[in-house]
C-alpha positions as CSV (number, residue, x, y, z in Angstrom):
1,M,20.3,-6.7,26.6
2,S,20.6,-3.0,25.7
3,H,19.7,0.0,27.5
4,P,18.4,3.0,24.9
5,L,19.8,6.5,25.6
6,G,18.9,9.4,23.2
7,V,18.7,9.3,19.3
8,S,21.3,9.0,16.3
9,R,23.5,6.7,18.4
10,P,23.6,3.1,19.2
11,D,21.8,1.4,22.0
12,L,24.1,1.1,25.1
13,N,25.0,-2.5,25.7
14,V,24.2,-3.7,29.3
15,T,26.7,-5.5,31.8
16,D,28.0,-5.5,35.2
17,L,30.1,-2.7,36.9
18,P,33.5,-3.6,37.8
19,T,35.0,-3.5,41.3
20,P,37.2,-0.7,42.3
21,E,39.5,-3.4,43.3
22,E,39.2,-5.3,40.1
23,V,40.0,-1.8,38.1
24,F,42.9,-0.9,40.3
25,K,44.1,-4.3,41.1
26,V,44.3,-4.0,44.7
27,S,42.6,-6.3,47.5
28,R,41.1,-3.3,49.2
29,I,40.4,0.3,48.6
30,G,42.1,1.9,51.8
31,P,43.6,5.5,52.1
32,K,47.0,4.4,50.9
33,E,45.4,3.0,47.6
34,L,42.8,5.8,47.4
35,V,45.8,8.1,46.7
36,K,48.0,5.7,44.9
37,Y,45.5,4.3,42.6
38,A,42.2,6.0,42.6
39,I,43.0,9.5,42.9
40,G,44.2,11.2,39.3
41,P,41.6,12.6,37.3
42,S,41.1,15.4,39.2
43,L,45.0,15.9,39.2
44,I,45.1,16.5,35.4
45,A,42.0,18.9,35.8
46,L,43.8,21.0,38.7
47,G,46.9,20.9,36.7
48,I,44.9,22.7,34.0
49,S,42.9,24.7,36.6
50,I,46.1,26.4,38.2
51,G,47.1,28.0,35.2
52,S,45.8,31.1,33.7
53,G,43.2,32.2,36.2
54,E,45.4,31.5,39.2
55,W,48.8,33.0,37.7
56,L,47.7,35.7,35.1
57,L,43.7,36.6,35.6
58,G,43.3,36.4,39.3
59,P,46.4,38.1,40.2
60,L,45.8,40.6,37.6
61,N,42.4,41.6,38.9
62,V,43.6,41.4,42.3
63,G,46.7,43.3,41.7
64,Q,44.8,46.1,40.4
65,Y,41.4,46.1,42.2
66,G,42.1,44.2,45.8
67,F,40.1,41.2,47.2
68,V,36.9,42.6,47.9
69,G,34.3,42.2,45.3
70,V,36.5,39.8,43.2
71,G,37.3,36.9,45.8
72,W,33.6,36.1,45.9
73,V,33.3,35.7,42.3
74,I,36.3,33.3,42.5
75,L,34.5,31.1,45.3
76,V,31.4,31.0,43.7
77,S,32.7,29.9,40.4
78,A,34.9,26.8,41.9
79,L,31.9,25.7,43.9
80,L,29.6,25.8,40.8
81,Q,32.2,24.3,38.5
82,T,33.0,21.1,41.1
83,F,29.3,20.6,41.1
84,Y,29.1,20.5,37.2
85,N,32.1,18.5,36.8
86,V,30.7,15.6,39.2
87,E,27.8,15.7,36.7
88,C,29.7,15.2,33.8
89,S,32.0,12.7,35.4
90,R,28.3,11.0,36.2
91,Y,27.7,10.3,32.7
92,V,31.3,8.9,31.9
93,L,30.9,6.4,34.7
94,A,27.7,5.2,33.9
95,T,28.2,4.8,30.3
96,G,31.9,4.8,29.9
97,E,31.3,7.2,26.8
98,T,33.1,10.4,27.0
99,P,31.0,13.7,27.0
100,V,31.7,14.8,23.3
101,V,30.3,11.5,22.4
102,G,27.6,11.6,24.4
103,W,26.4,15.0,23.5
104,G,25.8,13.1,20.1
105,R,22.8,11.4,21.6
106,V,21.2,14.4,22.4
107,P,18.4,15.5,19.9
108,P,18.8,16.4,16.8
109,G,21.8,14.0,17.0
110,W,25.5,13.8,16.5
111,K,25.6,15.2,13.2
112,L,25.3,18.8,15.1
113,W,26.5,18.0,18.9
114,V,29.6,16.2,18.1
115,P,31.2,18.3,15.2
116,L,30.1,21.7,17.1
117,S,31.6,20.4,20.6
118,V,34.8,19.6,18.9
119,L,34.9,23.3,17.1
120,V,33.7,25.0,20.3
121,V,36.7,23.1,22.4
122,I,39.4,24.1,19.7
123,F,38.1,27.4,19.3
124,A,38.5,28.3,22.8
125,F,41.6,26.7,23.7
126,I,43.8,26.9,20.3
127,A,45.2,30.4,21.3
128,G,47.9,29.0,23.2
129,G,48.2,31.9,25.7
130,W,49.3,29.5,28.4
131,A,52.5,28.3,26.1
132,A,52.9,32.2,25.4
133,S,52.8,33.2,28.9
134,A,55.4,30.1,30.2
135,G,57.5,31.4,27.1
136,Q,57.9,34.9,28.7
137,G,58.8,32.9,31.9
138,V,61.4,30.9,30.3
139,Y,63.3,33.8,28.6
140,A,63.5,35.8,32.0
141,L,64.9,32.5,33.2
142,V,67.6,32.4,30.6
143,H,68.5,36.1,30.5
144,G,67.8,37.2,34.0
145,V,65.5,39.7,32.6
146,V,62.1,40.2,31.7
147,A,61.5,39.9,27.7
148,P,60.4,42.9,25.5
149,A,57.1,43.5,24.3
150,D,58.0,42.4,21.0
151,A,60.4,39.8,21.6
152,E,60.5,36.5,19.1
153,E,62.3,34.4,21.5
154,P,59.7,34.0,24.3
155,R,57.7,32.4,21.4
156,L,60.1,30.1,20.3
157,W,60.2,28.9,24.1
158,A,56.6,28.9,23.9
159,I,56.8,26.3,20.7
160,A,59.4,24.3,22.5
161,L,57.0,23.7,25.3
162,L,54.4,22.6,23.1
163,V,56.9,20.1,21.6
164,L,57.5,18.8,25.2
165,V,53.9,18.2,25.4
166,F,54.2,16.1,22.4
167,L,57.2,14.1,23.7
168,I,55.7,13.5,27.2
169,T,52.1,11.7,25.5
170,A,54.5,10.1,22.8
171,F,56.6,8.4,25.7
172,A,53.6,7.2,27.4
173,K,52.5,3.6,27.9
174,R,49.1,5.1,29.0
175,I,48.4,8.8,28.1
176,S,46.4,9.5,31.0
177,R,48.4,8.0,33.6
178,A,51.6,9.9,32.3
179,L,49.5,13.2,32.6
180,E,48.7,12.3,36.4
181,L,52.5,11.5,37.1
182,A,53.6,14.9,35.3
183,N,50.6,16.6,37.3
184,W,51.7,15.0,41.0
185,V,54.9,16.5,40.3
186,M,53.9,19.9,38.9
187,V,51.0,20.5,41.1
188,G,52.5,19.1,44.4
189,T,55.6,21.6,43.5
190,I,53.7,24.6,42.8
191,L,51.3,24.6,45.9
192,V,54.1,23.7,48.6
193,A,56.6,26.4,46.9
194,L,53.6,28.7,46.8
195,L,52.5,28.3,50.6
196,A,56.4,28.5,51.7
197,V,57.0,31.7,49.8
198,D,53.6,33.3,51.1
199,L,54.2,32.2,54.9
200,L,57.7,33.8,54.2
201,I,56.8,37.4,52.8
202,V,53.0,37.9,53.3
203,P,52.0,39.5,56.5
204,W,49.0,38.2,57.9
205,S,46.9,41.0,57.7
206,Q,47.2,40.4,54.0
207,W,46.2,36.6,54.5
208,W,43.2,37.7,56.4
209,E,42.0,40.3,53.7
210,G,42.7,37.5,51.0
211,I,40.5,34.9,52.8
212,R,37.8,37.6,53.9
213,G,37.7,38.7,50.3
214,F,36.9,35.3,49.3
215,V,33.7,34.8,51.6
216,T,32.5,38.3,51.4
217,P,29.8,39.0,48.9
218,A,30.1,42.7,47.6
219,A,29.7,44.9,44.7
220,P,32.6,44.8,42.2
221,P,35.1,47.5,42.4
222,A,34.8,50.3,40.7
223,G,36.8,50.4,37.4
224,I,36.5,46.7,36.7
225,T,34.5,45.5,33.6
226,A,32.2,42.5,33.6
227,T,34.4,41.2,30.9
228,Q,37.3,40.9,33.1
229,L,35.2,39.3,35.7
230,G,34.0,36.9,33.0
231,G,37.5,36.0,32.2
232,L,38.2,35.6,35.8
233,A,34.9,33.4,36.6
234,G,35.6,31.3,33.5
235,F,39.2,30.5,34.5
236,T,38.7,30.0,38.0
237,A,39.1,26.4,38.7
238,L,38.7,24.8,35.1
239,A,36.8,26.2,32.3
240,S,33.3,27.0,33.4
241,G,30.9,25.5,30.8
242,L,33.7,23.5,29.0
243,N,34.9,21.7,32.0
244,W,33.6,18.5,30.2
245,Y,36.3,18.4,28.0
246,V,38.9,17.1,30.6
247,M,36.6,14.5,32.1
248,G,37.0,11.7,29.8
249,H,40.2,10.6,31.9
250,Y,37.7,8.9,34.3
251,R,37.1,6.9,31.1
252,D,41.0,6.1,30.7
253,K,41.4,5.6,34.4
254,G,38.8,2.8,34.4
255,Y,36.2,4.5,36.8
256,G,33.1,2.5,36.6
257,M,32.1,1.6,33.2
258,G,35.4,3.1,31.5
259,Y,36.7,0.1,32.6
260,R,34.6,-1.7,29.9
261,A,35.3,0.8,27.3
262,G,39.0,0.8,27.0
263,F,41.8,3.8,26.8
264,L,44.3,5.7,24.8
265,S,47.6,4.2,25.2
266,G,50.9,6.0,24.4
267,M,53.4,5.1,21.6
268,R,55.1,2.8,24.1
269,G,51.8,1.4,25.1
270,E,50.2,-1.8,23.7
271,R,47.4,-1.1,21.1
272,R,44.4,-0.5,22.7
273,E,40.7,-0.5,21.0
274,I,38.3,2.1,22.4
275,L,34.6,1.0,22.1
276,A,32.8,3.0,19.4
277,S,29.6,3.2,21.7
278,G,29.1,2.8,25.3
279,V,28.3,0.3,27.7
280,T,25.9,0.7,31.0
281,F,24.8,-1.5,33.8
282,P,21.8,-3.2,34.9
283,D,19.6,-1.9,37.8
284,D,20.2,-4.2,40.5
285,D,21.2,-4.8,43.9
286,L,24.7,-6.1,42.9
287,N,25.3,-2.9,40.7
288,R,23.4,-0.4,43.0
289,G,26.1,-1.1,45.5
290,L,28.9,-0.8,43.1
291,W,27.8,2.5,41.7
292,R,27.4,3.8,45.3
293,R,31.0,2.8,45.6
294,W,32.4,4.6,42.6
295,Y,30.3,7.7,43.1
296,R,32.0,8.0,46.5
297,L,35.6,7.9,45.0
298,L,34.5,10.1,42.3
299,L,32.9,12.8,44.8
300,T,36.3,12.1,47.1
301,D,38.3,12.9,44.0
302,M,36.5,15.9,42.8
303,W,35.8,17.7,46.4
304,G,39.1,16.6,48.0
305,V,41.7,17.2,45.4
306,F,40.1,19.5,42.7
307,F,37.9,22.0,44.7
308,V,40.3,22.2,47.4
309,G,43.3,22.5,45.3
310,A,41.5,25.2,43.0
311,I,40.8,27.2,45.8
312,L,44.6,27.2,47.1
313,G,45.7,27.5,43.6
314,M,43.9,31.1,43.1
315,L,44.3,31.9,46.9
316,L,48.0,31.6,47.0
317,P,49.1,33.2,44.0
318,T,46.7,36.1,44.4
319,L,48.3,36.2,48.0
320,L,52.0,36.8,46.6
321,M,50.5,39.4,43.8
322,S,49.0,41.9,46.4
323,Q,52.0,41.7,48.7
324,A,53.9,42.7,45.5
325,V,51.6,45.4,44.5
326,T,52.0,46.7,48.3
327,L,56.0,46.1,48.3
328,S,56.4,48.0,44.6
329,G,53.9,50.6,44.7
330,Q,53.0,49.7,41.2
331,K,50.3,47.6,39.7
332,P,50.6,44.9,37.0
333,T,49.4,45.4,33.6
334,R,48.2,42.9,30.9
335,A,51.4,42.9,29.1
336,D,53.8,42.3,32.1
337,V,51.7,39.9,34.2
338,P,53.2,36.7,33.8
339,T,57.0,37.9,35.4
340,F,55.5,41.0,37.7
341,V,55.8,39.2,40.8
342,A,59.3,37.7,39.7
343,G,60.5,40.8,39.2
344,V,58.9,42.6,42.2
345,L,60.4,39.8,44.3
346,G,63.4,39.9,42.6
347,D,64.1,43.8,43.4
348,E,62.9,43.5,47.3
349,Y,64.4,40.1,48.3
350,G,67.1,39.3,45.6
351,R,67.7,37.0,42.6
352,A,66.9,33.8,44.6
353,L,63.2,34.5,45.0
354,F,63.2,36.2,41.3
355,Y,64.2,32.7,39.8
356,V,61.9,30.8,42.4
357,A,58.8,32.9,41.2
358,L,59.8,32.6,37.4
359,V,60.1,28.6,37.9
360,L,56.5,28.4,39.6
361,G,54.8,30.9,36.6
362,V,56.5,28.5,34.3
363,L,55.3,25.3,36.2
364,I,52.1,26.7,36.7
365,L,51.4,27.7,32.9
366,F,53.1,24.8,31.4
367,S,50.8,22.3,33.5
368,T,47.7,24.5,32.1
369,Q,49.3,24.1,28.2
370,L,50.0,20.4,29.0
371,G,46.5,19.6,29.8
372,I,44.6,21.8,27.4
373,F,46.9,21.1,24.6
374,E,46.3,17.4,24.8
375,A,42.6,17.4,25.6
376,M,42.2,19.4,22.2
377,V,43.7,16.2,20.5
378,R,41.7,13.7,23.2
379,V,38.3,15.4,22.4
380,T,38.8,15.0,18.7
381,T,40.3,11.8,18.6
382,D,37.4,10.4,21.0
383,A,34.7,12.5,18.7
384,A,36.1,11.3,15.4
385,H,36.5,7.5,16.2
386,A,32.9,7.1,17.8
387,T,31.1,8.8,14.8
388,S,33.0,7.6,11.7
389,P,33.0,3.8,10.8
390,R,35.4,4.7,8.1
391,L,38.1,6.4,10.2
392,R,38.1,3.7,12.2
393,G,38.8,1.3,9.4
394,L,41.5,3.7,8.2
395,I,43.4,3.3,11.5
396,E,42.5,-0.2,12.1
397,G,41.1,0.0,15.4
398,D,44.4,2.0,16.6
399,P,43.3,5.6,17.9
400,R,46.7,6.5,18.2
401,R,47.0,6.7,14.3
402,F,44.7,9.7,14.3
403,Y,45.7,11.0,17.7
404,Y,49.3,12.1,17.2
405,P,49.5,13.3,13.4
406,F,46.6,15.8,14.6
407,M,48.7,16.8,17.7
408,I,51.3,17.8,15.3
409,V,48.8,19.9,12.9
410,L,47.5,21.7,16.3
411,L,51.0,22.3,17.3
412,V,51.9,23.9,14.0
413,I,48.6,26.1,14.1
414,I,49.0,27.2,17.7
415,S,52.7,28.2,16.9
416,V,51.4,30.6,14.4
417,I,48.5,32.1,16.5
418,I,50.8,33.0,19.5
419,H,52.5,35.5,17.4
420,F,49.5,37.6,16.8
421,S,48.3,39.2,20.5
422,L,49.7,39.6,23.8
423,P,49.6,36.3,26.0
424,V,47.1,37.9,28.4
425,G,44.6,38.7,25.8
426,L,44.9,35.1,24.4
427,V,43.9,33.9,27.6
428,E,40.7,36.5,28.3
429,W,39.4,35.3,24.9
430,S,39.6,31.7,25.9
431,A,38.1,32.3,29.5
432,N,35.2,34.1,28.2
433,M,34.3,31.4,25.2
434,S,34.5,28.9,27.8
435,N,31.6,30.7,29.3
436,L,29.7,30.1,26.1
437,G,29.8,26.3,27.2
438,A,27.4,27.0,30.0
439,L,24.8,28.3,27.5
440,I,24.7,24.9,26.0
441,Y,26.2,22.0,28.0
442,P,24.3,22.1,31.3
443,F,21.0,21.4,29.4
444,L,22.5,18.6,27.5
445,L,23.9,16.9,30.4
446,M,20.3,17.0,32.1
447,Y,19.0,15.0,28.9
448,L,21.7,12.6,29.3
449,N,21.9,12.3,32.8
450,S,18.0,11.9,33.3
451,R,18.0,8.7,31.0
452,L,20.9,7.0,32.9
453,P,19.8,3.4,34.9
454,R,18.1,4.5,38.0
455,P,20.7,4.4,40.4
456,A,22.9,6.7,38.7
457,R,20.5,9.5,37.9
458,P,21.0,12.6,39.4
459,R,18.8,14.1,42.4
460,P,16.4,17.0,41.5
461,W,18.9,19.8,43.4
462,H,21.6,18.6,40.9
463,Y,19.4,20.0,38.0
464,V,19.1,23.2,40.0
465,I,23.0,23.7,40.4
466,L,23.4,22.9,36.5
467,I,21.1,26.0,35.9
468,L,22.7,28.0,38.3
469,N,25.9,27.1,35.9
470,F,23.9,28.4,33.2
471,L,23.0,31.8,34.9
472,F,26.1,32.9,36.4
473,F,28.7,31.7,33.3
474,G,25.9,32.6,31.0
475,F,25.6,36.1,31.9
476,F,29.3,36.8,31.7
477,F,29.4,35.2,28.0
478,V,26.3,37.5,26.9
479,N,28.1,40.4,28.4
480,F,31.1,39.5,26.5
481,I,29.5,39.6,23.6
482,A,28.1,42.9,24.0
483,D,31.1,44.3,24.9
484,F,32.7,43.0,21.8
485,I,30.4,44.5,19.7
486,G,29.4,47.9,21.4
487,D,28.8,48.5,24.9
488,P,29.1,45.7,27.9
489,L,25.7,45.2,29.7
490,V,27.0,45.8,33.1
491,T,29.6,48.4,34.1
492,F,31.0,49.2,37.5
């Protein structure tokens, strides 16, 4: 029995959905089991999320222009992206295929969409701005001063952090699980420490101003460009139209039909094969009930962890930046934003807070680079493995034989690129390239999800949300291109 879906790819085999208890090897899924076993992919996404937008672009824009007129862009972006994440993950749960493989089912077929999607992801994220920014923080931690603009040592620290990403994946038994555990530690530390510092030094009037800015629709402040707002919108939460690149972790976690498809194991793990083509479930009473259970787990993971964490991850650093601007009477620049808060807190409260802020900055930016670097390798591995029988023969069914050599190649390329631009400039480029995805992938997603087994298909209003993603983020990308080649569409 098979289920035809799209073009140019094999039909999906059909079998029953697993139960959550079978996947997570527990007798029941209660609150404890939910936290311990079921939550996870959203943490990897959140680790990426709390990064460039939250520590660089958000604080840069708030520090220069204030909350009002900027904060509502953050909230709208986070809401739209969480809906979009759910729809991307719906496909993974229903088929066991990662999105980059699923795009190959959309006309005219995989020869267009799969290579194009890999190139878009790599083109958007290969700049390595997060590692470069984290390298500036490490330099300041080591030397106790902010690095000169042309210093080489911060770039060497950035390369060392990329090597650390390689080591984390290499020593893992199951790569997704290693990323989850790393992000439990980093994201938890980041949010708790940020909350503590904000409660300690940010007055309540500033808290109210920040919260009010998030929920008050207002015209953008005078002087800000739509390109700056587009970078902020693109990297609030995750990566706007390119969020799909990290949703494949639901397959490796074993959500839904992902359990039937396999996962990427680390060097210390046992060899695991991944299905080259996905598998789905029949439309019967048993599987309709199981689908509803898996979908509720997905909603809990995305809205309860990712959305809440993304909002806190943007609010807390921007509050800190706003207070730093108030204390210093100065505004951050693109060159000094990675270490601006640390410098102000050190001058005002002593060296202890200087180092706390630097450690937080490094953790925030490293968690982002960890997820993005690994995801570029993962997306390319999944795409090549699914579409090339010859490659599957060469690697003898073991995706690790492609994954790790390709990671080393990317590491070398990024190490060269980070020598050519300011870190914030690299990140702004990546953010606006993410908005390019919103012009393409919502429509591919609507095509795929409308052809899933009936219980897994979206409701009509879900398609409306995907169109809103296209309009909101797509506008910012079109403006970015207009600004790049001449004059922006909108000025404020």
